[in-house]
C-alpha positions as CSV (number, residue, x, y, z in Angstrom):
1,M,67.4,79.1,124.3
2,K,68.7,75.5,125.0
3,S,71.5,74.9,127.6
4,G,75.0,75.0,125.8
5,E,73.7,77.1,122.8
6,F,75.5,80.3,121.9
7,V,73.8,83.4,121.5
8,K,74.0,83.8,117.6
9,L,75.0,87.3,116.4
10,G,72.1,87.6,114.2
11,D,69.8,87.0,117.1
12,L,71.2,90.1,118.9
13,F,72.2,92.5,116.7
14,S,70.8,94.0,113.6
15,E,73.0,96.3,111.3
16,E,71.3,99.2,113.1
17,Y,72.1,97.9,116.8
18,L,75.8,97.2,115.7
19,E,76.2,100.9,114.3
20,K,74.2,101.7,117.9
21,L,76.9,100.0,119.7
22,G,79.5,102.0,118.2
23,F,80.6,99.9,115.3
24,S,80.8,102.8,112.8
25,N,83.4,104.9,111.2
26,K,81.2,107.7,110.6
27,N,82.1,111.1,111.9
28,S,78.5,112.4,112.3
29,M,79.5,115.9,112.8
30,G,81.8,116.4,110.2
31,R,84.7,117.5,112.2
32,K,88.3,118.1,111.1
33,M,90.6,115.5,112.6
34,V,94.3,115.2,113.3
35,A,95.1,113.7,110.2
36,D,93.4,116.4,108.1
37,V,95.4,119.1,109.6
38,I,98.5,120.6,107.5
39,E,101.0,123.4,107.8
40,N,99.4,127.1,107.7
41,D,96.0,125.5,108.4
42,N,93.6,128.1,110.4
43,V,92.0,125.3,112.4
44,E,88.9,124.6,114.6
45,I,89.0,121.2,115.9
46,D,87.8,118.9,118.7
47,L,90.3,117.0,120.5
48,K,90.8,115.0,123.8
49,V,93.6,116.4,126.4
50,I,96.3,113.8,126.7
51,S,98.7,115.9,128.7
52,K,99.1,119.4,129.9
53,R,102.0,121.4,131.3
54,L,102.3,125.2,132.1
55,Q,105.6,126.5,131.5
56,E,107.3,129.8,131.6
57,S,109.6,131.1,128.9
58,K,113.0,132.6,129.8
59,D,111.7,136.2,129.8
60,G,109.0,135.2,132.5
61,K,106.1,134.6,130.3
62,K,103.7,131.9,131.2
63,F,102.4,129.4,128.4
64,L,100.6,126.3,128.3
65,L,101.9,123.1,126.5
66,L,99.2,120.9,125.3
67,T,99.2,117.3,124.0
68,L,95.9,116.7,122.3
69,A,94.4,113.5,120.2
70,D,91.6,112.0,118.2
71,K,91.8,108.6,116.8
72,T,93.8,109.4,113.8
73,G,96.9,110.9,115.8
74,E,98.1,113.5,118.1
75,L,99.6,116.8,117.9
76,R,100.7,119.6,120.4
77,A,99.2,122.9,120.9
78,V,100.5,126.2,122.8
79,D,98.7,128.8,124.5
80,W,100.5,131.9,125.0
81,Y,97.7,134.3,125.9
82,N,95.3,132.6,128.5
83,A,97.5,130.2,129.8
84,G,96.8,130.5,133.5
85,E,93.1,130.6,133.0
86,N,93.0,127.7,130.7
87,D,95.3,125.5,132.9
88,S,93.1,126.0,135.7
89,K,89.8,124.7,133.9
90,I,91.3,122.0,131.7
91,K,91.7,118.5,132.9
92,I,93.4,115.3,131.5
93,N,90.6,113.5,129.3
94,S,88.7,116.8,128.7
95,I,87.4,117.2,125.2
96,V,88.2,120.8,124.1
97,R,87.6,122.6,121.0
98,I,90.4,124.5,120.2
99,K,90.9,127.5,117.3
100,G,94.6,128.5,116.0
101,R,96.8,128.1,113.4
102,A,99.0,125.3,112.6
103,S,102.6,125.4,111.9
104,V,105.5,123.0,112.3
105,Y,107.9,123.1,115.0
106,S,111.0,120.6,115.3
107,D,109.5,118.6,112.4
108,K,105.9,118.2,114.2
109,L,102.8,119.9,113.6
110,Q,101.8,122.2,116.6
111,I,98.9,124.6,116.7
112,A,99.3,128.1,118.2
113,I,96.1,128.5,120.1
114,D,94.6,132.2,119.3
115,K,94.4,135.1,121.2
116,D,90.4,134.9,122.0
117,R,89.5,133.6,125.3
118,D,87.0,131.3,123.8
119,A,89.7,129.8,121.7
120,I,89.8,126.9,124.0
121,M,86.3,125.7,124.9
122,I,85.7,122.7,127.2
123,L,82.9,120.4,125.2
124,K,80.2,118.3,127.4
125,E,78.9,115.1,126.6
126,G,76.6,115.4,123.6
127,E,78.6,118.5,122.4
128,Y,80.9,116.5,120.7
129,D,80.9,113.2,118.4
130,P,82.4,110.2,120.2
131,N,83.5,108.4,116.9
132,L,86.2,111.1,116.7
133,F,88.0,109.4,119.5
134,L,86.9,105.6,119.7
135,S,88.5,103.5,117.0
136,I,87.0,100.4,116.1
137,T,88.1,97.3,114.4
138,K,88.4,97.2,110.6
139,K,87.2,93.8,110.6
140,D,83.7,92.4,110.1
141,V,82.3,91.7,113.7
142,S,79.7,89.3,112.5
143,I,82.2,87.3,110.6
144,M,85.0,87.1,113.6
145,Y,82.2,86.1,116.1
146,G,81.0,83.5,113.7
147,E,84.8,82.1,113.5
148,F,85.0,82.3,117.2
149,Q,81.8,80.2,117.7
150,N,83.0,77.6,115.2
151,M,86.2,77.2,116.9
152,L,84.7,76.5,120.3
153,S,82.0,74.2,118.7
154,N,84.9,72.0,117.6
155,V,86.2,71.1,121.0
156,S,85.7,67.4,121.5
157,N,85.9,67.2,125.0
158,K,82.1,67.9,126.2
159,E,82.9,69.3,129.5
160,V,85.4,71.8,128.3
161,R,82.9,72.8,125.3
162,E,80.4,73.4,127.8
163,L,82.4,75.4,129.9
164,L,83.4,77.5,126.9
165,N,79.9,77.7,125.7
166,F,78.6,78.9,129.3
167,P,79.4,82.3,129.3
168,F,78.2,83.1,125.6
169,Q,74.7,81.9,126.4
170,D,74.5,85.4,127.9
171,E,73.4,88.1,125.7
172,K,74.8,91.1,127.8
173,F,78.2,89.0,128.0
174,V,78.3,88.4,124.3
175,E,77.8,92.3,123.9
176,S,80.5,93.0,126.4
177,F,82.8,90.6,124.7
178,L,81.9,92.3,121.3
179,I,82.5,95.8,122.3
180,A,85.6,95.4,124.6
181,P,89.1,96.5,123.4
182,A,91.9,94.5,124.1
183,A,94.1,97.4,125.4
184,I,94.1,101.3,126.1
185,I,97.4,102.1,123.5
186,V,99.4,99.2,123.1
187,H,97.6,96.7,120.6
188,H,94.0,96.1,119.4
189,A,93.2,99.4,121.4
190,Y,89.8,99.9,119.8
191,K,86.3,98.7,120.1
192,G,86.1,95.2,118.9
193,G,89.8,94.9,119.8
194,L,89.3,91.8,122.3
195,L,87.6,89.6,120.0
196,E,90.0,90.5,116.8
197,H,92.8,89.5,119.3
198,T,91.4,86.5,120.7
199,L,90.4,84.9,117.4
200,G,94.1,85.7,116.2
201,V,95.5,83.9,118.9
202,M,93.2,81.0,118.7
203,K,94.0,80.5,114.8
204,L,97.7,80.9,115.6
205,C,97.5,78.3,118.5
206,V,95.7,75.7,116.2
207,E,98.4,76.1,113.6
208,M,101.4,76.0,115.7
209,A,99.8,72.8,117.5
210,K,99.9,71.1,114.3
211,L,103.6,71.0,114.1
212,Y,104.0,69.2,117.8
213,P,102.6,65.9,118.9
214,D,100.7,65.3,122.0
215,V,99.0,68.9,122.3
216,N,95.8,69.1,124.1
217,M,93.8,70.8,121.5
218,D,90.8,71.2,123.7
219,I,92.8,72.8,126.7
220,L,94.9,75.0,124.3
221,V,91.9,76.4,122.5
222,A,90.0,76.9,125.9
223,G,93.1,78.9,127.1
224,A,93.3,81.0,124.1
225,A,89.5,81.7,123.9
226,F,89.5,82.7,127.7
227,H,93.2,84.1,128.1
228,D,92.3,87.8,128.0
229,L,88.6,87.7,128.7
230,G,89.2,89.6,131.9
231,K,89.8,92.5,129.9
232,I,86.0,92.9,129.7
233,K,86.2,93.9,133.4
234,E,89.7,95.6,133.1
235,Y,88.7,98.3,130.7
236,E,85.6,100.4,130.1
237,I,84.5,102.7,127.1
238,K,83.7,106.1,127.9
239,P,82.6,108.7,125.2
240,Y,86.1,110.2,125.2
241,G,87.9,106.9,124.9
242,I,89.2,103.7,126.8
243,E,89.8,103.8,130.7
244,R,91.0,101.3,133.3
245,T,88.3,100.1,135.6
246,T,89.1,100.0,139.3
247,D,89.1,96.5,139.3
248,G,91.5,96.6,136.4
249,E,93.8,98.9,138.4
250,L,93.7,96.9,141.6
251,I,93.3,93.4,140.4
252,G,94.0,93.2,136.7
253,H,92.7,91.1,133.6
254,I,94.7,87.9,134.4
255,V,93.4,87.4,138.0
256,L,90.0,88.5,136.9
257,G,89.8,86.2,134.1
258,V,90.7,83.4,136.3
259,E,87.8,84.4,138.7
260,M,85.3,84.3,135.9
261,V,86.4,80.9,134.5
262,R,86.3,79.3,138.0
263,E,82.8,80.7,138.6
264,W,81.6,79.3,135.4
265,S,83.3,75.9,136.3
266,R,80.9,75.5,138.9
267,K,77.9,75.4,136.5
268,I,79.7,72.3,134.8
269,P,79.8,69.6,137.2
270,G,81.2,67.0,135.0
271,L,84.6,69.0,134.4
272,S,87.8,67.5,135.8
273,S,89.9,69.5,138.2
274,N,92.8,68.7,136.0
275,S,91.2,70.5,132.9
276,L,90.3,73.4,135.0
277,Q,93.6,73.6,136.6
278,H,95.3,73.4,133.2
279,I,93.0,76.1,131.8
280,E,93.8,78.4,134.6
281,H,97.6,78.0,134.2
282,L,97.2,79.1,130.7
283,I,95.5,82.2,131.8
284,L,97.8,82.9,134.4
285,S,100.9,82.2,132.5
286,H,99.9,83.8,129.0
287,H,102.3,87.0,129.5
288,G,105.3,84.6,129.5
289,E,107.2,86.3,132.3
290,I,106.5,87.4,136.0
291,E,108.2,90.7,135.0
292,L,105.3,91.1,132.5
293,G,102.6,90.6,134.8
294,S,102.2,86.8,134.8
295,P,101.9,85.3,138.2
296,T,103.5,82.5,137.0
297,I,105.6,81.4,133.6
298,P,104.3,78.7,131.3
299,K,105.0,75.3,132.3
300,T,103.3,72.9,129.9
301,T,103.5,72.7,126.0
302,E,99.9,74.4,125.7
303,A,100.9,77.2,127.9
304,I,104.2,77.9,126.0
305,I,102.3,77.7,122.6
306,L,99.5,80.3,123.9
307,H,102.1,82.7,125.4
308,S,104.1,82.6,121.9
309,A,101.0,83.1,119.9
310,D,99.7,85.9,122.1
311,D,103.1,87.8,122.2
312,L,103.2,87.5,118.3
313,D,99.6,88.6,117.7
314,S,100.0,91.6,120.0
315,K,103.2,92.6,118.3
316,M,101.8,92.2,115.1
317,G,98.7,94.5,116.2
318,Q,101.4,97.1,117.0
319,I,103.2,96.9,113.9
320,M,100.0,97.2,112.0
321,A,98.9,100.3,114.2
322,L,102.4,101.9,113.0
323,K,101.9,101.2,109.6
324,E,98.5,102.7,109.4
325,K,99.7,106.1,110.3
326,K,101.0,106.0,106.8
327,S,104.3,107.8,107.5
328,E,106.3,108.7,104.5
329,N,109.4,107.9,106.6
330,D,111.0,104.4,105.7
331,W,111.4,103.7,109.5
332,S,109.2,104.3,112.7
333,D,110.0,106.3,115.6
334,Y,111.5,104.2,118.5
335,D,108.6,102.3,119.9
336,R,109.2,101.7,123.4
337,Y,106.6,99.0,123.6
338,L,108.5,96.9,120.9
339,G,111.8,98.2,121.8
340,R,112.8,99.0,118.7
341,K,112.1,101.0,115.4
342,I,110.2,99.1,112.5
343,K,111.0,99.3,108.8
344,L,107.5,100.7,107.3
345,N,108.4,101.2,103.6
346,W,110.6,99.3,101.0
347,E,109.4,101.1,98.1
348,N,111.8,104.0,98.6
349,E,114.7,101.3,98.5
350,E,117.1,101.3,95.3
């Protein structure tokens, strides 16, 4: 491959290989999912343990309260029979197969675990379908990556374009970029989420920049393309879901991203120090506020546009996730990340 050329998606991934990477919504084992559970169901279902709490009733009887989930939602389960034993063997992120009966308690579904000792079984890798727990982008990865490539190829500054091209000449890096999520729970928290979010932010930046004079479009596109690439190192995908890496916990994606870009820049000798510094500023400031994790606040036109686009795309991602739950209610529950309820349905308005 010639220097400066992108790795083309078609050069890397057949349809079968994309499915192997996890870009499939198939539930290969045909298991029941949270979205399928209804009141009075006798269920046998594979779920991930989100939280657990061993408690004691007023009459001194111990019970185990579990929050369990798959990619379609979460529900609560209560074990009145083998609470202590199951509490000792279950860990957070364990995948368990539970048997019990579904009922509604406090307006929410809850499963009463059966009395049998094997009513909760811990499953090992290979005994459950990872597609139950790992959501994927609903958009076409091939089309998105093609659009992403096209936007980078339109950058006019030769050295900035070479910097943008550099990491995407590496097949393993492209694969990591395609697979990476943009978050664990807040927005675009699924395979392909980073590509989807990055492309959305780039498109918003380009459209907003058209409204204002003297925007350096090359720097803006570069900042948008690179702003979250540190998430490739911040998160890792496990068979049971998304986790934060040690680098992610200790350093975070903003600093990781700057380190990555600075390393790539050493391979582009003609890149000006001003261009590199400006791109780094966009990455460092894109959260907008020090309280939100940015080491500095946006201090250029391009940085302010990028922050605004990033904030909008992340919020819309959160809202779309709320709407996809297909609640019959007109309003969502209070969302602590958005800091508000969201109006979901207008059809019921007179």
